[in-house]
C-alpha positions in Angstrom: -48.2 -17.7 34.2 -47.4 -20.7 31.7 -44.7 -19.3 30.2 -43.4 -18.2 33.7 -43.1 -21.8 34.7 -41.7 -23.0 31.5 -39.0 -20.5 31.9 -38.2 -21.3 35.6 -38.2 -25.0 35.0 -35.9 -24.7 31.9 -33.2 -22.8 34.1 -33.8 -25.5 36.5 -33.5 -28.5 34.3 -30.0 -28.4 33.4 -29.0 -28.7 37.2 -31.5 -31.2 37.8 -30.2 -33.3 34.8 -27.0 -32.9 36.2 -27.6 -34.2 39.8 -29.5 -37.0 38.2 -26.8 -38.0 36.1 -24.2 -37.7 38.8 -26.3 -40.0 41.1 -27.0 -42.2 38.1 -23.4 -43.4 37.7 -22.8 -44.2 41.8 -19.4 -45.7 42.1 -18.2 -47.2 38.9 -16.8 -46.6 35.8 -18.5 -48.4 32.6 -16.0 -51.4 32.6 -16.9 -52.3 36.1 -20.5 -53.9 37.2 -22.7 -52.4 39.7 -24.2 -54.5 42.3 -27.8 -53.9 41.5 -28.9 -55.5 45.1 -26.5 -53.0 46.9 -29.2 -50.8 49.1 -26.9 -47.4 48.7 -26.8 -48.0 45.0 -30.5 -48.6 44.6 -31.4 -45.8 46.6 -29.2 -43.6 44.7 -30.6 -44.7 41.4 -33.9 -44.1 42.9 -33.2 -40.4 43.6 -31.6 -39.9 40.2 -34.5 -41.5 38.4 -37.2 -39.6 40.5 -35.4 -36.1 40.1 -34.8 -36.8 36.3 -38.6 -37.4 35.8 -39.7 -34.7 38.1 -37.9 -32.2 36.3 -39.1 -33.4 32.8 -42.9 -33.7 34.0 -43.2 -30.5 35.7 -41.9 -28.7 32.4 -45.3 -30.3 30.8 -47.4 -28.7 33.3 -49.1 -29.2 37.1 -47.9 -31.9 39.1 -50.5 -34.9 39.4 -50.4 -38.2 41.0 -47.2 -39.7 39.5 -45.3 -36.4 40.7 -46.6 -36.6 44.3 -45.5 -40.4 44.1 -42.1 -39.3 43.1 -41.5 -36.8 45.6 -43.0 -39.4 48.3 -40.0 -41.6 47.1 -37.5 -38.7 47.6 -38.8 -38.3 50.8 -38.4 -42.2 51.8 -34.9 -42.4 50.5 -34.1 -39.5 52.5 -35.4 -40.9 55.6 -33.7 -44.3 55.0 -30.2 -42.5 54.3 -28.7 -42.7 57.9 -29.6 -46.5 58.0 -28.0 -46.8 54.3 -24.6 -45.5 55.8 -24.7 -46.5 59.2 -21.4 -48.6 58.4 -19.0 -48.7 55.9 -18.4 -51.6 53.3 -14.6 -52.2 53.6 -13.2 -53.7 50.5 -16.1 -53.3 48.3 -15.8 -51.3 45.2 -19.4 -50.8 44.3 -19.7 -47.5 45.9 -18.2 -44.0 46.0 -18.8 -43.4 49.6 -15.7 -41.6 51.2 -14.2 -42.4 54.8 -15.3 -39.1 55.6 -19.0 -40.0 55.8 -18.3 -42.0 59.0 -15.3 -39.9 60.4 -17.4 -36.7 60.1 -20.8 -38.5 61.0 -22.0 -35.1 62.5 -21.6 -33.3 59.2 -22.7 -36.0 56.9 -25.9 -36.0 59.2 -26.4 -32.3 58.9 -26.3 -32.9 55.0 -29.0 -35.7 55.3 -31.2 -33.5 57.4 -30.8 -30.6 55.0 -32.1 -33.1 52.1 -35.1 -34.3 54.3 -36.0 -30.9 54.8 -35.6 -30.1 50.8 -37.6 -33.2 49.9 -40.3 -32.2 52.4 -40.4 -28.8 51.1 -40.9 -30.1 47.3 -43.6 -32.2 48.4 -45.4 -29.3 49.7 -44.7 -27.0 46.9 -46.0 -29.4 44.6 -49.5 -29.2 46.4 -49.6 -25.4 45.5 -50.8 -24.1 42.3 -47.3 -22.1 42.0 -44.9 -23.1 39.1 -42.2 -21.1 40.6 -42.5 -22.8 43.9 -42.2 -26.2 42.2 -39.0 -25.1 40.3 -37.4 -23.6 43.4 -38.1 -26.7 45.4 -36.8 -28.7 42.8 -33.5 -26.9 42.4 -33.2 -26.7 46.3 -33.3 -30.6 46.3 -30.8 -30.8 43.5 -28.6 -28.4 45.4 -29.0 -30.6 48.4 -27.7 -33.6 46.6 -24.7 -31.8 45.1 -23.7 -30.2 48.3 -22.9 -34.0 49.6 -21.0 -35.0 46.6 -18.0 -33.2 47.0 -17.0 -34.1 50.6 -18.5 -37.4 50.8 -18.2 -39.1 47.3 -14.9 -39.9 45.5 -14.7 -38.8 41.9 -15.3 -41.1 39.1 -12.5 -43.5 38.3 
């Protein structure tokens, strides 16, 4: 069983790390300064850090309090997402949010709903003694993050 967990999590790790790295550089190239007080930036950084930490720690063994807290933080950000993107920030260059977020609010909201569902399923999976469920749920959260990037986030500059 332990070998199956490690194999599953190793398979998920590259994807989770890619998502985490993509979220971690939200909106700016290295020559530009991040606005560390921007709530969107802080939320995306939180997602990135928690996904990366979950991916790393679940390879070591069963989830504990720290992993459950990280999943709860993912849920919290998912629940705050509509308010974070309620209005555009015209003229600011501290994020990579595309105008399509607001012109296609229904589509964007559907992606948020998918993300909420995925984070809730991850929290539930972490309560089970099923390494395949942890891995699968973490991959689903990662896919949900990625599915929003192409239509609603500009490429790196």
